[in-house]
C-alpha positions as CSV (number, residue, x, y, z in Angstrom):
1,M,-48.9,3.6,8.4
2,A,-46.7,4.7,11.3
3,V,-43.0,4.4,11.0
4,T,-40.8,4.8,14.0
5,G,-37.2,6.0,13.7
6,V,-35.3,6.9,10.6
7,L,-34.1,4.1,8.4
8,P,-31.0,4.4,6.3
9,S,-31.5,5.3,2.6
10,T,-28.1,4.4,1.3
11,I,-25.4,1.8,2.0
12,T,-23.2,4.5,3.4
13,D,-25.9,5.4,5.9
14,Y,-26.4,1.8,6.7
15,V,-22.7,1.2,7.4
16,S,-22.5,4.3,9.6
17,N,-25.6,3.3,11.6
18,A,-24.9,-0.4,11.9
19,P,-23.3,-1.8,15.0
20,V,-19.5,-2.2,14.7
21,K,-18.4,-5.8,14.5
22,K,-14.7,-6.5,14.4
23,T,-13.4,-9.1,11.9
24,G,-10.1,-10.3,10.7
25,Q,-10.5,-8.2,7.5
26,S,-9.5,-4.5,7.1
27,S,-11.5,-4.0,3.9
28,L,-14.9,-5.0,2.4
29,G,-15.1,-7.6,-0.3
30,K,-17.8,-8.1,-2.9
31,D,-19.6,-10.6,-0.6
32,D,-19.7,-8.0,2.1
33,F,-21.0,-5.4,-0.4
34,M,-23.9,-7.7,-1.5
35,K,-24.8,-8.4,2.2
36,L,-25.0,-4.7,2.9
37,L,-27.0,-4.1,-0.3
38,F,-29.6,-6.8,0.7
39,A,-29.7,-5.4,4.3
40,Q,-30.3,-1.9,2.9
41,M,-33.2,-3.1,0.7
42,K,-34.7,-5.2,3.6
43,N,-34.5,-2.3,6.0
44,Q,-35.5,0.6,3.7
45,D,-38.3,2.9,4.6
46,P,-41.5,1.5,2.9
47,Q,-42.8,5.0,2.6
48,N,-39.6,6.2,1.0
49,P,-38.1,3.2,-0.9
50,M,-34.7,3.4,-2.4
51,D,-34.6,5.1,-5.8
52,D,-33.9,2.5,-8.5
53,R,-31.5,4.9,-10.2
54,E,-29.6,5.3,-7.0
55,M,-29.4,1.5,-6.7
56,A,-28.2,1.2,-10.3
57,A,-25.5,3.8,-9.6
58,Q,-24.3,2.0,-6.5
59,L,-24.1,-1.3,-8.5
60,A,-22.2,0.4,-11.3
61,Q,-19.8,1.9,-8.7
62,F,-19.2,-1.6,-7.2
63,S,-18.7,-3.1,-10.7
64,S,-16.0,-0.5,-11.5
65,L,-14.3,-1.1,-8.2
66,E,-14.3,-4.9,-8.7
67,Q,-12.9,-4.5,-12.2
68,M,-10.1,-2.3,-10.9
69,T,-9.3,-4.9,-8.2
70,N,-9.1,-7.6,-10.9
71,V,-6.8,-5.4,-13.0
72,N,-4.5,-4.9,-10.1
73,T,-4.4,-8.6,-9.4
74,N,-3.7,-9.4,-13.0
75,L,-0.9,-6.8,-13.1
76,A,0.7,-8.3,-10.0
77,D,0.5,-11.8,-11.6
78,L,2.0,-10.5,-14.8
79,K,4.8,-8.7,-12.9
80,T,5.7,-12.0,-11.1
81,T,5.7,-13.9,-14.4
82,M,7.9,-11.3,-16.1
83,E,10.4,-11.3,-13.2
84,S,10.7,-15.1,-13.4
85,Q,11.2,-15.0,-17.2
86,G,13.8,-12.2,-16.7
87,K,15.8,-14.3,-14.3
88,F,15.9,-17.3,-16.7
89,A,17.2,-14.9,-19.4
90,Y,20.5,-14.8,-17.4
91,L,21.1,-18.4,-18.2
92,G,21.9,-17.3,-21.8
93,A,25.1,-15.7,-20.4
94,V,26.6,-19.1,-19.7
95,G,29.6,-19.8,-22.0
96,K,30.1,-16.1,-22.8
97,T,33.2,-14.1,-21.7
98,A,32.5,-11.5,-19.0
99,R,34.6,-8.7,-17.4
100,V,34.2,-7.2,-14.0
101,E,36.3,-5.0,-11.8
102,G,38.1,-7.2,-9.3
103,D,41.3,-8.9,-8.3
104,A,40.6,-12.7,-8.7
105,M,42.8,-14.9,-10.8
106,V,40.9,-16.9,-13.5
107,T,42.2,-20.0,-15.4
108,N,42.4,-19.2,-19.1
109,S,42.3,-21.5,-22.2
110,T,45.9,-22.5,-21.8
111,G,45.4,-23.7,-18.2
112,K,47.3,-20.8,-16.6
113,Q,46.0,-18.3,-14.1
114,Q,45.3,-14.9,-15.6
115,G,44.8,-11.3,-14.4
116,I,44.2,-8.0,-16.1
117,F,45.1,-4.5,-15.0
118,K,45.3,-1.0,-16.4
119,V,47.6,2.0,-15.6
120,D,46.4,5.5,-16.6
121,T,49.9,6.9,-16.9
122,D,53.4,5.4,-17.7
123,A,54.8,3.4,-14.9
124,A,58.6,2.9,-14.4
125,N,58.0,-0.4,-12.6
126,V,55.1,-2.8,-12.0
127,N,55.0,-5.8,-9.6
128,V,52.2,-8.3,-9.2
129,T,51.7,-10.0,-5.8
130,I,49.6,-13.2,-5.8
131,T,47.9,-14.3,-2.6
132,S,45.8,-17.2,-1.5
133,S,42.2,-17.0,-0.3
134,T,43.5,-16.5,3.3
135,G,45.8,-13.6,2.2
136,T,49.1,-15.5,2.2
137,V,51.6,-14.3,-0.4
138,V,52.5,-17.2,-2.7
139,R,54.3,-15.4,-5.6
140,T,55.6,-12.1,-6.7
141,L,55.9,-11.4,-10.5
142,P,58.1,-8.5,-11.6
143,L,56.6,-7.1,-14.9
144,G,59.0,-4.1,-15.4
145,A,58.1,-0.8,-17.0
146,A,54.7,-0.2,-18.6
147,V,53.3,2.6,-20.7
148,A,49.8,3.8,-20.0
149,G,47.3,1.1,-21.1
150,E,45.8,-2.3,-20.3
151,Y,47.8,-5.4,-19.7
152,T,47.1,-9.1,-19.3
153,F,49.6,-11.3,-17.3
154,Q,49.7,-15.0,-16.6
155,W,50.9,-17.1,-13.7
156,D,51.9,-20.7,-14.2
157,G,50.4,-21.7,-10.9
158,N,53.8,-22.5,-9.3
159,L,55.3,-21.2,-6.1
160,A,58.6,-19.4,-6.0
161,S,60.2,-22.8,-5.1
162,G,58.9,-24.2,-8.4
163,S,56.4,-26.6,-6.8
164,A,52.7,-26.4,-7.8
165,A,50.5,-24.2,-5.7
166,P,47.5,-26.0,-4.1
167,A,44.1,-25.6,-5.5
168,D,42.6,-22.4,-4.3
169,Q,40.9,-19.1,-5.3
170,Y,43.9,-16.8,-5.8
171,H,43.9,-13.1,-6.0
172,F,46.4,-10.5,-7.2
173,A,47.5,-6.9,-6.3
174,I,49.2,-4.5,-8.6
175,Q,51.9,-2.2,-7.4
176,A,52.8,0.4,-10.0
177,T,55.4,3.1,-9.3
178,D,56.8,6.1,-11.2
179,A,60.5,6.9,-11.8
180,Q,60.8,8.4,-8.2
181,G,59.4,5.2,-6.7
182,K,56.0,6.7,-5.8
183,D,52.9,4.5,-6.0
184,M,50.6,5.0,-9.0
185,A,46.9,4.3,-9.4
186,S,45.9,1.1,-11.2
187,T,42.7,-0.8,-11.9
188,S,42.3,-4.6,-11.8
189,Y,39.9,-6.7,-13.7
190,V,38.5,-10.2,-13.7
191,E,37.8,-11.6,-17.2
192,G,36.8,-15.2,-18.2
193,T,34.1,-17.5,-19.3
194,I,30.8,-17.6,-17.3
195,T,30.6,-21.2,-16.2
196,G,27.4,-20.9,-14.1
197,V,24.6,-18.7,-12.9
198,S,22.9,-18.5,-9.5
199,L,19.2,-17.3,-9.8
200,N,18.7,-17.5,-6.0
201,D,20.8,-14.4,-5.4
202,N,19.3,-10.9,-5.8
203,P,20.5,-9.7,-8.1
204,P,21.4,-13.0,-9.9
205,K,25.1,-14.0,-9.7
206,A,27.4,-15.2,-12.5
207,Y,30.4,-17.4,-11.9
208,I,33.6,-16.7,-13.8
209,G,35.6,-19.8,-13.1
210,G,35.2,-20.1,-9.3
211,Y,34.7,-16.3,-8.8
212,G,31.1,-15.3,-8.1
213,V,30.0,-11.7,-9.1
214,A,26.6,-10.0,-9.3
215,F,25.3,-9.4,-12.8
216,D,24.9,-5.7,-12.2
217,K,28.6,-5.4,-11.6
218,I,29.6,-6.9,-14.9
219,Q,31.0,-4.3,-17.3
220,Q,31.2,-6.3,-20.5
221,V,29.9,-9.5,-22.0
222,K,31.2,-10.9,-25.3
223,G,31.5,-14.0,-27.5
224,G,30.0,-17.3,-26.6
């Protein structure tokens, strides 16, 4: 029996000899593999048919590849599920007291505005300047001398004139000076009850009163 030409003996040979046809896919799926396998069997050299051991090896290779693909898909699904569950875990922080470095005033349990600051060395004089969300100074509080340490101060929410300040998100600035009147370093903190959580932000955000802060910036969570 005369045979013209050289027919491919493996799927690899068939792919390399087959005409190139552009499709929307950049990789072969299992359906494409089976089509190639059937084409290989159909076009094999009748005088030199494909070895059954070679065919079994190719099927085993495909089976391993498909299992790996399924494992990757399952891992991706598991990752998505765990990320979703992790986000919902942030909801457990609602009602707890959190602290973050910042300068926002937060209403405490007595209804007054509260701020926290720390000085690393003794200060001869400390003043607190309270500003509105637009940066307008609304009140200055003289606190006097302070030894090194952490302090909590309160503001009654009134202007210097005695009238109540309008509703707003107020901020504070600490000016600490030594005996010679030179400025000293200080650190300001926001501390209060977490009243809400936003899961749409990345990372999720906690709301301490009306002040929003990313969870990865929170230094301490307690109580609740």
